[in-house]
C-alpha positions, 0 to 999 in steps of 0.5 A, a space after each residue: 530112675 535109675 534105670 531110665 538112665 541106664 536106658 538113655 545112656 545105653 541108647 547114647 552109647 549105641 548112636 555114638 558107636 554106629 555114627 563111629 562106624 559110618 564114619 570110619 566106613 566112608 573115610 575107606 571107601 572113599 580112600 579106596 575110590 581116591 587109589 582106584 581112581 589114581 591107578 586107573 588114569 595112571 594106566 590110561 596115562 601110561 598108555 597114552 604115552 606108549 601110543 604117542 611113543 609108537 606115533 613118533 617112531 612110525 610118523 613117516 609110516 602113519 602120514 604116508 599111510 603104510 600104516 592103515 587108518 584102521 589099525 589106531 583110529 579105532 582106538 581112542 588113545 592112539 587117536 589121540 596120541 596122533 592128533 596130538 603130534 599132528 597138531 605139534 608138528 602143524 605150529 611149526 610147519 612150513 606152508 607145504 608140510 600145513 597142507 600135507 599135515 591138513 589133508 592127513 587129518 581130512 583122509 584119516 577122518 582126525 578133522 572131524 573127529 575135532 570138530 565134532 568135539 566143539 559140538 558136542 563137549 560142555 565146559 572146559 572140554 569145549 574150550 579146548 576142543 575150539 583151540 584145538 581146531 584152530 591149530 588145525 588152520 583148516 579153512 572149513 574151521 573158521 565157520 564152526 569157530 566164528 559160531 562159538 564167537 555168539 555164545 553167550 558164555 564170555 570164556 567160550 567166546 575166549 576159546 573161539 578168539 584163540 582158535 581164530 588166532 591160531 588159524 592165521 586166515 584172512 577169514 577169521 579176521 573178518 569174522 571177528 571184525 564183523 562182530 567187533 564192530 557191530 558191537 557183539 563182541 568184546 573181550 578184557 586184555 588183548 587177547 582180542 587185539 592179538 588175534 586180529 593182528 594175527 590174523 590181518 598182517 598179511 593183508 592189513 587193508 582188511 581193516 580198513 572198511 571196518 575202521 571208517 565205520 567204527 567209532 569210540 573205543 571199538 575205533 581205537 582198537 582198530 587203530 592199535 592193530 593198524 598200527 601193528 600191522 601197517 605196511 607201505 600197501 596202505 598207502 593214502 589210507 594212513 595220511 587220512 587218519 592221521 587227522 583223525 579227531 580221536 588222539 588214540 587214532 593219530 597215535 596208532 598213526 604215528 606208529 605205523 608210519 614208522 613202517 613207511 618210506 621216509 619221504 612219505 612218513 616225513 610231512 605226516 608226522 612233521 604234523 603229529 609232533 606238534 599234536 596237542 596230546 604227548 603220547 601223539 608226540 611221544 610216538 610220532 617223535 620215536 619214528 621219526 628217530 628210527 629213520 635215522 635221517 639228519 632231515 629230522 634233527 630240527 624236529 627232533 631238537 624241538 622235541 628235546 624243549 617239549 614240555 612233557 618228561 617223556 617226550 624229552 626222554 625219546 627225542 634225547 634217545 633218537 638225538 643221541 645216535 646222531 652221526 654228529 653228537 657234538 653238533 647236536 650238543 651245539 644245538 641243544 645249547 643254542 636252545 637255551 632250554 635247561 630241560 633239554 641239556 638235562 634230557 640229553 645227559 641223562 640220554 648220554 649216560 644211559 647209552 653210555 656214550 656220556 664219557 666218549 663225548 667228553 673225551 673227545 669235546 676235551 681233546 677239542 679245546 684250545 685257543 681257536 674259535 672252534 676250540 672255544 666253542 668245544 670249551 663252552 659245550 665241555 662246561 654246559 655238561 660238566 654243569 648239567 652233570 653236577 646238578 643231575 649227579 644226585 638223581 642219576 649217578 652220572 660220573 662228573 666230567 673232568 675239570 679243566 684243571 685236571 684235562 691240563 
């Protein structure tokens, strides 16, 4: 029996020793592999940095063709460094310089190298290649990027959208619009909207045919894009959209009309400030306030009496910049709306003009009818400031005894 236990213990001890040796060997090999990989990667990036430094030092000769392309095009790290430098300069180049850089990429075959990478690479490498292709601003890159929009992977679609946005071309905008309206392209967040804004800013009318056939959330998305890129060239098409059944479209039109002439936009904005949706009224009042016209003051006075607090604040913001703040306060008091007066006091305090207005009124008090009117305005400001001081910490206006 003792000999059996001894044999079992010897076998177990041998197994444990072999397991320990095997584990230590595996750990040692893993450490060696990590160190070797780090050294190789460091060597690769050092050579890439050296290639980038050489390219920057001799960039003018490389761009002009004085240094032959076959001297660096066959070496991967040299070609990568020159591609990176070309795209970095493309990001900040004007039209003439961008055309020169694109011709250089075509002539040296670097553009073909980028195109091939978008087709052969997989995963994140393909996504990076798609964005890089868009940075070239090449018209023939739009076809490749548009094909990537039909990919089933959302990350690939996002990379294609980002690449199309980097081109800034109208053809890229059309490729995205066709798929958006057809329901084949829908991305979370604002990446798609920003890409459409970039590609349609030069020609906002490109959006109108797609907006006419779009429905639901897609129509709202395109309306928000129009609000960002709208120009005078849209003309009567904006006025037609001001009566759209979707509130988001009407709100976007109200925002877009801020880019039009006041005489053209005023009738539509006057209609939109009476809309049933509060955010439509808010954007209409914001656009009216940006014009700074005295004709808009009566409408802004109605806005400062609005039932919605945000609308009142935005109307008060526009009225606070009026050339005659005393006259505006007099008109606000005539409305006999306590919330309107509070909105004006809060806005004057926010802009730092509350004390100035109080001093102007204090210097105008006296025995005449006009000065009596100033006295009543000042008393109303004092009362309103006291009501709001606990919330907004507005400094109390000087009392009549203190002024005397």
